[in-house]
C-alpha positions as CSV (number, residue, x, y, z in Angstrom):
1,L,130.0,138.3,-18.4
2,G,128.8,134.8,-19.4
3,K,126.6,132.0,-18.1
4,G,127.9,130.7,-14.8
5,H,130.8,132.1,-12.8
6,S,133.4,134.6,-14.0
7,V,136.7,133.9,-12.4
8,V,140.3,135.1,-12.8
9,A,143.3,133.2,-11.4
10,D,146.9,134.4,-11.6
11,V,150.3,133.5,-10.4
12,V,153.9,134.6,-10.6
13,I,156.4,131.8,-11.2
14,P,160.1,132.7,-10.4
15,Y,162.7,132.5,-13.1
16,D,164.6,129.7,-11.5
17,V,161.5,127.5,-11.2
18,V,160.6,128.0,-14.8
19,T,164.1,127.2,-16.0
20,R,164.7,124.2,-13.6
21,V,161.2,122.6,-13.7
22,L,159.8,123.6,-17.1
23,R,163.3,123.7,-18.8
24,T,162.6,126.9,-20.7
25,T,162.5,130.6,-19.9
26,P,159.7,132.9,-19.0
27,Y,160.3,134.9,-22.2
28,R,160.0,131.8,-24.4
29,L,156.8,130.7,-22.7
30,Q,155.3,134.2,-23.1
31,R,156.2,134.3,-26.8
32,F,154.8,130.8,-27.4
33,Q,151.6,131.6,-25.6
34,K,151.0,134.8,-27.5
35,M,151.6,133.0,-30.8
36,H,149.2,130.2,-29.7
37,N,146.5,132.8,-28.9
38,R,146.9,134.7,-32.2
39,T,146.8,131.5,-34.2
40,N,143.7,130.3,-32.3
41,E,142.0,133.7,-32.9
42,F,142.9,133.5,-36.6
43,I,141.3,130.1,-37.1
44,G,138.2,131.1,-35.2
45,G,138.7,129.2,-31.9
46,I,136.5,129.8,-29.0
47,S,139.1,129.4,-26.3
48,C,142.6,130.7,-26.0
49,T,144.0,128.0,-23.8
50,A,146.3,125.0,-24.3
51,H,144.0,122.3,-22.9
52,A,141.6,123.7,-20.3
53,A,138.9,121.2,-21.2
54,N,140.9,118.2,-20.1
55,G,141.4,119.5,-16.6
56,L,137.8,120.7,-16.4
57,A,136.4,117.3,-17.3
58,A,138.4,115.6,-14.6
59,F,137.5,118.2,-12.0
60,F,133.8,118.1,-12.9
61,I,133.7,114.3,-12.6
62,A,135.6,114.4,-9.3
63,T,133.3,117.0,-7.7
64,G,129.9,115.8,-9.0
65,N,129.5,118.5,-11.6
66,D,128.0,117.9,-15.0
67,P,130.8,117.0,-17.5
68,A,128.5,118.1,-20.3
69,C,129.1,121.7,-19.1
70,V,132.8,121.4,-20.1
71,A,132.0,122.6,-23.6
72,E,130.8,126.0,-22.4
73,S,133.0,126.3,-19.3
74,Q,136.3,125.8,-21.2
75,A,135.9,129.1,-23.1
76,A,138.7,131.0,-21.5
77,V,141.8,133.2,-22.2
78,T,145.2,132.4,-20.8
79,H,147.8,135.2,-20.6
80,F,151.5,134.9,-20.0
81,D,153.9,137.8,-19.6
82,V,157.3,138.5,-18.2
83,E,157.6,140.2,-14.9
84,W,160.8,142.3,-14.5
85,V,162.7,141.8,-11.2
86,D,163.9,145.0,-9.5
87,G,162.9,147.1,-12.5
88,E,165.6,145.6,-14.6
89,K,164.5,144.6,-18.1
90,D,166.8,141.6,-18.2
91,L,165.3,138.5,-19.8
92,T,167.7,136.3,-17.8
93,K,166.3,137.4,-14.5
94,C,162.6,137.9,-15.2
95,N,159.7,135.9,-13.7
96,L,156.7,134.5,-15.5
97,Y,153.3,136.0,-14.8
98,A,150.4,133.7,-15.8
99,S,146.7,134.3,-15.6
100,I,143.5,132.7,-16.8
101,T,140.1,134.4,-17.3
102,M,137.1,132.0,-17.3
103,N,133.9,133.9,-18.1
104,S,131.4,131.1,-18.1
105,L,132.4,128.5,-15.6
106,I,129.3,126.4,-14.9
107,V,129.8,124.6,-11.5
108,A,127.6,123.9,-8.5
109,A,127.9,122.8,-4.9
110,I,124.3,121.5,-4.5
111,G,122.0,119.4,-6.5
112,G,122.5,116.6,-9.0
113,G,125.5,114.4,-8.3
114,T,127.1,116.9,-5.9
115,S,125.2,115.3,-3.0
116,L,126.6,111.8,-3.4
117,P,129.0,110.8,-0.7
118,S,132.2,110.4,-2.9
119,F,131.7,113.9,-4.5
120,H,131.0,115.4,-1.1
121,A,134.2,113.9,0.2
122,A,136.2,115.3,-2.7
123,R,134.9,118.8,-2.0
124,S,135.4,118.3,1.8
125,M,139.1,117.4,1.2
126,M,139.6,120.7,-0.7
127,G,137.7,122.6,2.0
128,I,135.1,124.0,-0.3
129,T,131.4,124.4,0.3
130,S,130.0,127.0,-2.0
131,A,129.8,127.2,-5.8
132,N,132.0,130.3,-5.7
133,E,134.7,128.3,-3.9
134,V,134.3,125.4,-6.4
135,A,134.8,127.9,-9.3
136,E,137.9,129.5,-7.7
137,V,139.6,126.1,-7.1
138,C,138.6,125.0,-10.6
139,A,140.2,128.1,-12.2
140,G,143.4,127.6,-10.2
141,M,143.5,124.0,-11.3
142,V,143.1,125.0,-14.9
143,L,145.8,127.6,-14.7
144,A,148.2,125.0,-13.2
145,G,147.5,122.8,-16.2
146,E,148.2,125.6,-18.6
């Protein structure tokens, strides 16, 4: 779709985790995220995320990727929705479905700073060797930050 890797990451977070850890409800998060995306689209933003660029910059530096590519790579769309439990449309029992679509994630596993020992060690700790794996882990990290 864009330059680099196209990656989608998603997760379902149970209701009790959202309420206990995040101190809100899946429905409130979903409503806020939709309002945020609509506002961002209205003002002409290029990315419908809360702060993907922050996580990307840290990840790129830690893995030897070029931090200058954050500008293009951060163009993404985050989506939150409620997931009904057992078919019941009950907002006090629903889970949170979250996903991120990153269409131009520019990462590498060879070349440039990626061959330096500290960057190789960082990727080794994560068990990743290919650029596709780097992109998948990166998308999961960005979604966790969202």
